[in-house]
C-alpha positions in Angstrom: -83.1 -75.6 -13.2 -82.4 -79.5 -13.7 -84.4 -81.6 -10.9 -82.5 -82.6 -7.7 -85.3 -85.2 -7.5 -84.0 -88.1 -9.4 -80.4 -89.4 -10.3 -78.6 -87.4 -12.5 -75.6 -87.5 -15.2 -74.9 -84.8 -17.3 -77.1 -81.6 -18.4 -79.6 -82.9 -21.1 -79.5 -79.4 -22.7 -75.8 -79.5 -23.4 -74.4 -82.5 -22.6 -71.9 -80.6 -19.9 -71.3 -81.2 -15.9 -74.1 -80.7 -13.4 -73.2 -79.5 -9.8 -75.5 -80.0 -6.6 -76.8 -76.5 -5.0 -77.8 -75.6 -1.6 -79.7 -73.1 0.2 -76.6 -71.2 1.3 -78.4 -68.3 2.4 -80.7 -70.3 4.7 -77.8 -72.1 6.0 -75.7 -68.9 6.5 -78.5 -67.9 8.9 -79.1 -71.3 10.8 -75.5 -72.8 11.0 -72.8 -72.0 13.1 -69.4 -72.8 11.5 -67.8 -73.6 14.7 -70.1 -76.0 15.8 -68.8 -78.3 13.1 -65.6 -78.9 14.9 -67.7 -81.0 17.6 -68.7 -83.4 14.9 -67.1 -86.7 14.1 -64.4 -85.8 11.3 -65.2 -87.7 8.3 -66.8 -85.9 5.3 -70.3 -86.1 6.5 -69.5 -83.9 9.0 -70.8 -81.5 6.2 -73.6 -83.4 5.8 -75.9 -80.1 5.3 -73.5 -79.6 1.9 -73.7 -83.0 0.6 -76.1 -84.4 -1.7 -77.9 -87.2 0.2 -81.2 -86.5 2.3 -81.6 -89.8 3.9 -78.9 -90.6 6.5 -80.0 -94.1 6.4 -78.6 -94.4 2.8 -75.0 -93.0 3.5 -72.3 -95.4 2.5 -69.3 -94.5 4.6 -65.9 -96.2 5.7 -64.8 -93.3 7.6 -63.5 -91.3 4.6 -62.1 -87.8 5.2 -60.4 -85.8 8.2 -57.1 -86.1 6.7 -54.3 -84.1 8.1 -52.6 -80.9 7.0 -49.1 -81.7 7.6 -46.5 -79.2 7.8 -43.3 -80.2 6.1 -40.6 -77.8 7.5 -37.4 -79.8 6.6 -38.9 -80.4 3.3 -39.7 -76.5 2.9 -36.2 -75.5 3.8 -34.6 -77.8 1.1 -37.3 -76.2 -1.1 -36.4 -72.8 0.1 -40.0 -72.3 1.0 -41.1 -71.1 4.6 -44.5 -72.0 4.9 -45.2 -75.2 3.1 -47.5 -78.0 4.0 -48.8 -81.3 2.4 -52.6 -82.1 2.7 -52.1 -85.9 2.9 -54.9 -88.2 1.7 -53.1 -91.5 2.0 -55.1 -92.3 5.3 -58.5 -92.5 3.5 -60.1 -95.9 3.2 -58.6 -97.7 0.1 -55.9 -95.6 0.6 -57.0 -92.6 -1.6 -58.9 -89.7 -1.8 -61.3 -91.6 -4.3 -63.0 -92.3 -1.2 -64.5 -89.1 -0.7 -66.4 -88.5 -3.8 -67.3 -92.5 -3.9 -68.9 -92.3 -0.8 -71.1 -89.3 -1.9 -71.7 -91.2 -5.2 -72.5 -94.5 -4.2 -74.8 -92.9 -1.3 -76.8 -91.0 -3.8 -77.2 -93.8 -6.1 -78.1 -96.1 -3.3 -80.9 -93.3 -2.2 -82.4 -93.4 -5.5 -82.6 -97.4 -5.8 -79.9 -97.8 -8.2 -79.2 -101.8 -8.4 -75.9 -101.8 -10.5 -73.0 -99.7 -11.0 -70.4 -99.2 -13.7 -66.7 -97.5 -13.3 -63.8 -97.1 -16.0 -60.9 -96.7 -14.2 -56.8 -96.1 -14.8 -56.1 -95.8 -11.4 -57.6 -95.8 -7.5 -61.5 -95.1 -8.3 -62.3 -98.4 -9.6 -61.1 -100.1 -6.2 -62.9 -97.5 -4.3 -66.0 -97.8 -6.2 -65.8 -101.6 -5.8 -65.4 -101.2 -2.0 -68.1 -98.9 -1.4 -70.7 -100.9 -3.7 -69.6 -104.0 -1.6 -70.5 -101.7 1.6 -74.0 -100.9 0.1 -74.6 -104.3 -1.3 -74.5 -103.3 -5.0 -72.7 -105.4 -7.8 -70.5 -103.3 -10.0 -68.6 -103.5 -13.0 -65.1 -102.3 -13.6 -63.5 -101.6 -16.9 -59.9 -101.5 -16.5 -57.0 -100.9 -19.4 -54.6 -103.8 -19.4 -52.0 -101.3 -18.7 -53.3 -100.4 -15.3 -51.5 -101.2 -11.9 -52.3 -104.9 -10.7 -53.3 -103.6 -7.5 -56.2 -101.6 -8.9 -57.6 -104.6 -10.6 -57.0 -106.9 -7.7 -58.8 -104.7 -5.1 -61.7 -104.3 -7.1 -61.5 -108.2 -7.7 -61.6 -108.9 -4.1 -64.4 -106.5 -3.7 -66.5 -109.0 -5.5 -66.5 -106.7 -8.5 -67.0 -107.9 -12.0 -63.4 -106.9 -13.6 -63.4 -106.1 -17.6 -60.1 -105.9 -19.2 -59.8 -103.3 -21.9 -57.2 -103.2 -24.5 -56.1 -99.7 -25.1 -56.0 -96.7 -22.7 -58.5 -94.8 -20.1 -60.3 -93.3 -23.0 -61.1 -96.8 -24.3 -62.1 -98.0 -20.8 -64.5 -95.4 -20.2 -66.0 -95.8 -23.9 -66.7 -99.2 -23.1 -67.9 -98.7 -19.7 -70.5 -96.0 -21.2 -71.7 -98.7 -24.0 -72.0 -101.5 -21.4 -73.9 -99.3 -19.0 -76.2 -97.7 -21.6 -77.0 -101.4 -23.0 -77.8 -102.7 -19.6 -79.5 -99.9 -18.1 -76.9 -99.6 -15.2 -75.7 -96.4 -13.9 -72.1 -95.3 -14.2 -69.9 -93.0 -12.4 -67.2 -91.5 -14.7 -65.2 -88.3 -13.8 -67.6 -85.4 -13.7 -70.3 -87.1 -15.9 -72.3 -87.2 -12.7 -72.9 -84.6 -9.8 -72.3 -86.5 -6.9 -68.5 -87.3 -6.7 -67.3 -83.6 -6.7 -69.2 -83.1 -3.7 -67.2 -85.4 -1.4 -64.2 -84.2 -3.2 -65.1 -80.8 -2.3 -64.8 -81.5 1.4 -61.2 -81.3 1.2 -61.5 -77.5 0.7 -63.9 -77.3 3.8 -61.3 -78.9 5.8 -58.4 -76.9 4.6 -60.6 -73.9 5.5 -61.0 -75.2 8.9 -57.6 -76.3 9.8 -56.4 -72.8 8.7 -58.8 -70.9 11.1 -61.0 -69.8 7.9 -57.9 -68.3 6.0 -57.0 -69.8 2.9 -53.6 -70.4 1.7 -51.9 -68.4 -1.0 -51.4 -71.2 -3.4 -52.3 -74.7 -4.0 -50.7 -77.1 -6.0 -52.6 -80.2 -7.3 -52.1 -83.4 -9.5 -55.0 -83.0 -12.1 -55.9 -85.7 -14.4 -60.1 -85.8 -14.8 -60.1 -82.9 -12.1 -63.0 -83.7 -10.0 -61.0 -82.6 -6.7 -59.5 -79.4 -8.6 -62.6 -78.0 -9.3 -64.2 -79.3 -6.4 -61.8 -77.1 -4.2 -63.1 -74.3 -6.0 -66.9 -75.0 -5.6 -65.9 -75.4 -1.7 -64.4 -72.0 -1.6 -67.3 -70.5 -3.4 -69.7 -72.2 -0.9 -67.7 -71.0 2.0 -67.7 -67.4 1.0 -71.4 -67.7 0.5 -71.9 -68.8 3.8 -69.9 -66.1 5.1 -67.3 -68.3 6.7 -64.5 -67.0 4.7 -63.8 -64.0 3.0 -63.4 -63.3 -0.9 -59.5 -64.2 -1.2 -58.9 -67.4 -2.9 -55.9 -69.5 -3.5 -54.2 -69.4 -6.7 -54.7 -72.9 -8.1 -51.9 -74.5 -9.9 -52.4 -77.8 -12.0 -49.6 -80.2 -12.3 -49.0 -82.9 -14.9 -46.5 -85.3 -16.1 -44.8 -84.3 -19.0 -45.6 -87.7 -20.8 -49.2 -86.8 -20.5 -50.2 -82.8 -19.8 -53.2 -81.6 -22.0 -54.2 -79.1 -19.5 -50.3 -78.0 -19.3 -50.5 -77.5 -23.4 -53.9 -75.7 -23.3 -53.1 -73.3 -20.7 -49.5 -72.5 -22.8 -51.9 -72.3 -26.0 -54.6 -70.1 -24.2 -57.1 -72.6 -25.6 -60.5 -73.1 -23.7 -60.3 -76.9 -24.2 -57.7 -79.3 -24.1 -57.1 -81.4 -26.9 -56.6 -84.9 -26.6 -53.0 -86.0 -25.6 -51.2 -88.6 -27.9 -49.5 -91.8 -26.8 -49.9 -91.0 -23.1 -47.1 -92.3 -20.8 -45.8 -91.9 -16.9 -45.3 -93.8 -14.0 -48.0 -91.7 -12.1 -50.7 -94.0 -13.5 -53.7 -92.0 -11.9 -52.9 -89.2 -14.6 -53.0 -91.0 -17.5 -56.2 -89.5 -18.6 -55.3 -87.8 -22.3 -58.8 -86.4 -22.6 -60.8 -85.1 -19.4 -64.1 -84.6 -19.8 -64.1 -81.4 -17.5 -61.1 -79.7 -19.2 -63.1 -76.5 -19.4 -63.6 -76.3 -15.8 -60.2 -77.1 -14.7 -59.2 -74.3 -17.5 -61.6 -72.1 -15.8 -60.7 -72.5 -12.4 -56.9 -72.1 -13.3 -57.6 -68.8 -14.9 -60.0 -67.4 -12.5 -57.9 -68.0 -9.4 -54.7 -66.4 -11.7 -53.1 -69.8 -11.4 -51.1 -71.8 -13.9 -50.4 -75.1 -14.8 -46.8 -77.1 -15.2 -45.3 -80.6 -16.3 -42.6 -82.1 -14.6 -40.8 -85.3 -15.7 -41.0 -88.8 -13.9 -37.3 -88.6 -13.2 -38.4 -85.2 -11.4 -41.0 -87.1 -9.3 -39.2 -89.8 -8.6 -36.5 -87.6 -7.1 -39.3 -85.6 -5.2 -40.5 -88.9 -3.9 -37.4 -89.6 -2.5 -36.6 -86.3 -1.3 -39.9 -86.1 0.9 -39.5 -89.5 2.5 -35.8 -88.7 3.6 -36.6 -85.2 4.8 -40.5 -85.8 6.3 -41.2 -89.5 6.4 -43.6 -89.4 4.1 -44.4 -92.0 1.3 -46.1 -90.0 -1.2 -47.8 -91.4 -4.3 -46.6 -90.6 -7.6 -49.1 -88.1 -8.4 -48.2 -86.5 -4.7 -44.8 -86.3 -5.6 -45.5 -84.3 -8.9 -46.4 -81.5 -6.6 -43.5 -81.4 -4.9 -41.5 -81.3 -8.3 -43.5 -78.4 -9.3 -42.6 -76.2 -6.3 -39.0 -75.1 -7.9 -40.4 -74.9 -11.3 -43.0 -72.4 -10.1 -40.7 -70.4 -8.2 -38.1 -70.0 -10.8 -41.2 -68.9 -13.2 -42.1 -66.3 -10.6 -45.6 -67.8 -10.3 -44.9 -68.6 -6.5 -43.0 -66.7 -3.6 -41.0 -68.7 -1.2 -42.6 -67.0 1.7 -46.3 -67.9 0.9 -48.5 -70.5 2.4 -48.2 -73.2 0.2 -50.5 -76.4 0.2 -49.1 -79.2 -1.8 -51.9 -82.5 -2.3 -50.6 -85.9 -1.7 -54.0 -88.1 -3.2 -52.7 -91.4 -2.1 -50.5 -94.0 -0.3 -47.3 -94.5 -1.9 -47.5 -97.9 -0.9 -50.2 -99.0 -3.5 -47.3 -98.1 -6.2 -44.8 -100.7 -5.7 -43.1 -100.3 -9.3 -42.2 -96.6 -8.4 -40.9 -97.6 -5.1 -38.7 -100.3 -6.8 -37.5 -97.3 -8.9 -37.0 -94.8 -6.1 -35.2 -97.5 -4.2 -32.7 -98.3 -7.2 -32.3 -94.2 -7.3 -31.2 -94.4 -3.7 -29.1 -97.0 -4.2 -27.0 -95.6 -7.1 -26.9 -92.2 -5.1 
């Protein structure tokens, strides 16, 4: 077993992802699940199941504890009677990235890391920059030139060293990896270190707690690198091992834009890995990941849950964004709007039942996506 006593990246033997493990049998004997509700509602409520031992090293901005919002008017329009949205927009830095970054930066600080490196195509770079600033750590952020300006600016004002990259997120990841290796810095790419997924999995703990320890029938999630997607599944495995939930799991549905849908294609073709996607394009910038390191884990989660993957167009996501704002007042990010657009598609193909308990994920604040908002405003004006 790989040691937990030093900072890890990937498995030295096979090069695949590592995961933190806990003494769940002991925790099952000693911990009362109902006592956790009395703690502050951040991800650190679940500190016994997070990888930081020294609480003095926890780097937090109050992430987690986001609402599970019932959306009956949206549900009525989509003809779904029990529809909810897990809204991550209220996290620090305006996205769910804060959860995983808090655990990653905390663990790095605990092991005495001096400098961090992160490639980004969306919200992760700004989040790492903010938490690194909180920890007093320098950080280098590698950003494709096509990424939204807000993602570069929020990293820059956090005193990060921003490195523009000609090309895609794959090129940014390659350059970040080479730069980190050349300088002996620690990098935090998706699923290539075992700590970010631990923060993301707390979304699953919160859902179980909010639903009185009964999991939903289905979860619809926008997938790029897949940290949150596989993190949810890890949370459900741990909760069952703790005896806090039963064995019934939700079906996990991955949603991607038609302009960058390697996971959807792999599901349709029945392959164990996803081939790289050529010429990726979408207004949902956070999903511009043409080649996911954890593709096999995403696909395993979909199949183990009897789930599926579906692709929707940018036009469909814009219509869904406008519909959700009009019916519920929620300003979804484009990635979150994809999950709304996926509902009719999954009902039409028989993967969803209209009377099931369905949770959609909104992963960030729509206010961070000014270009998408302009397109929605234009759509509204012409309707």
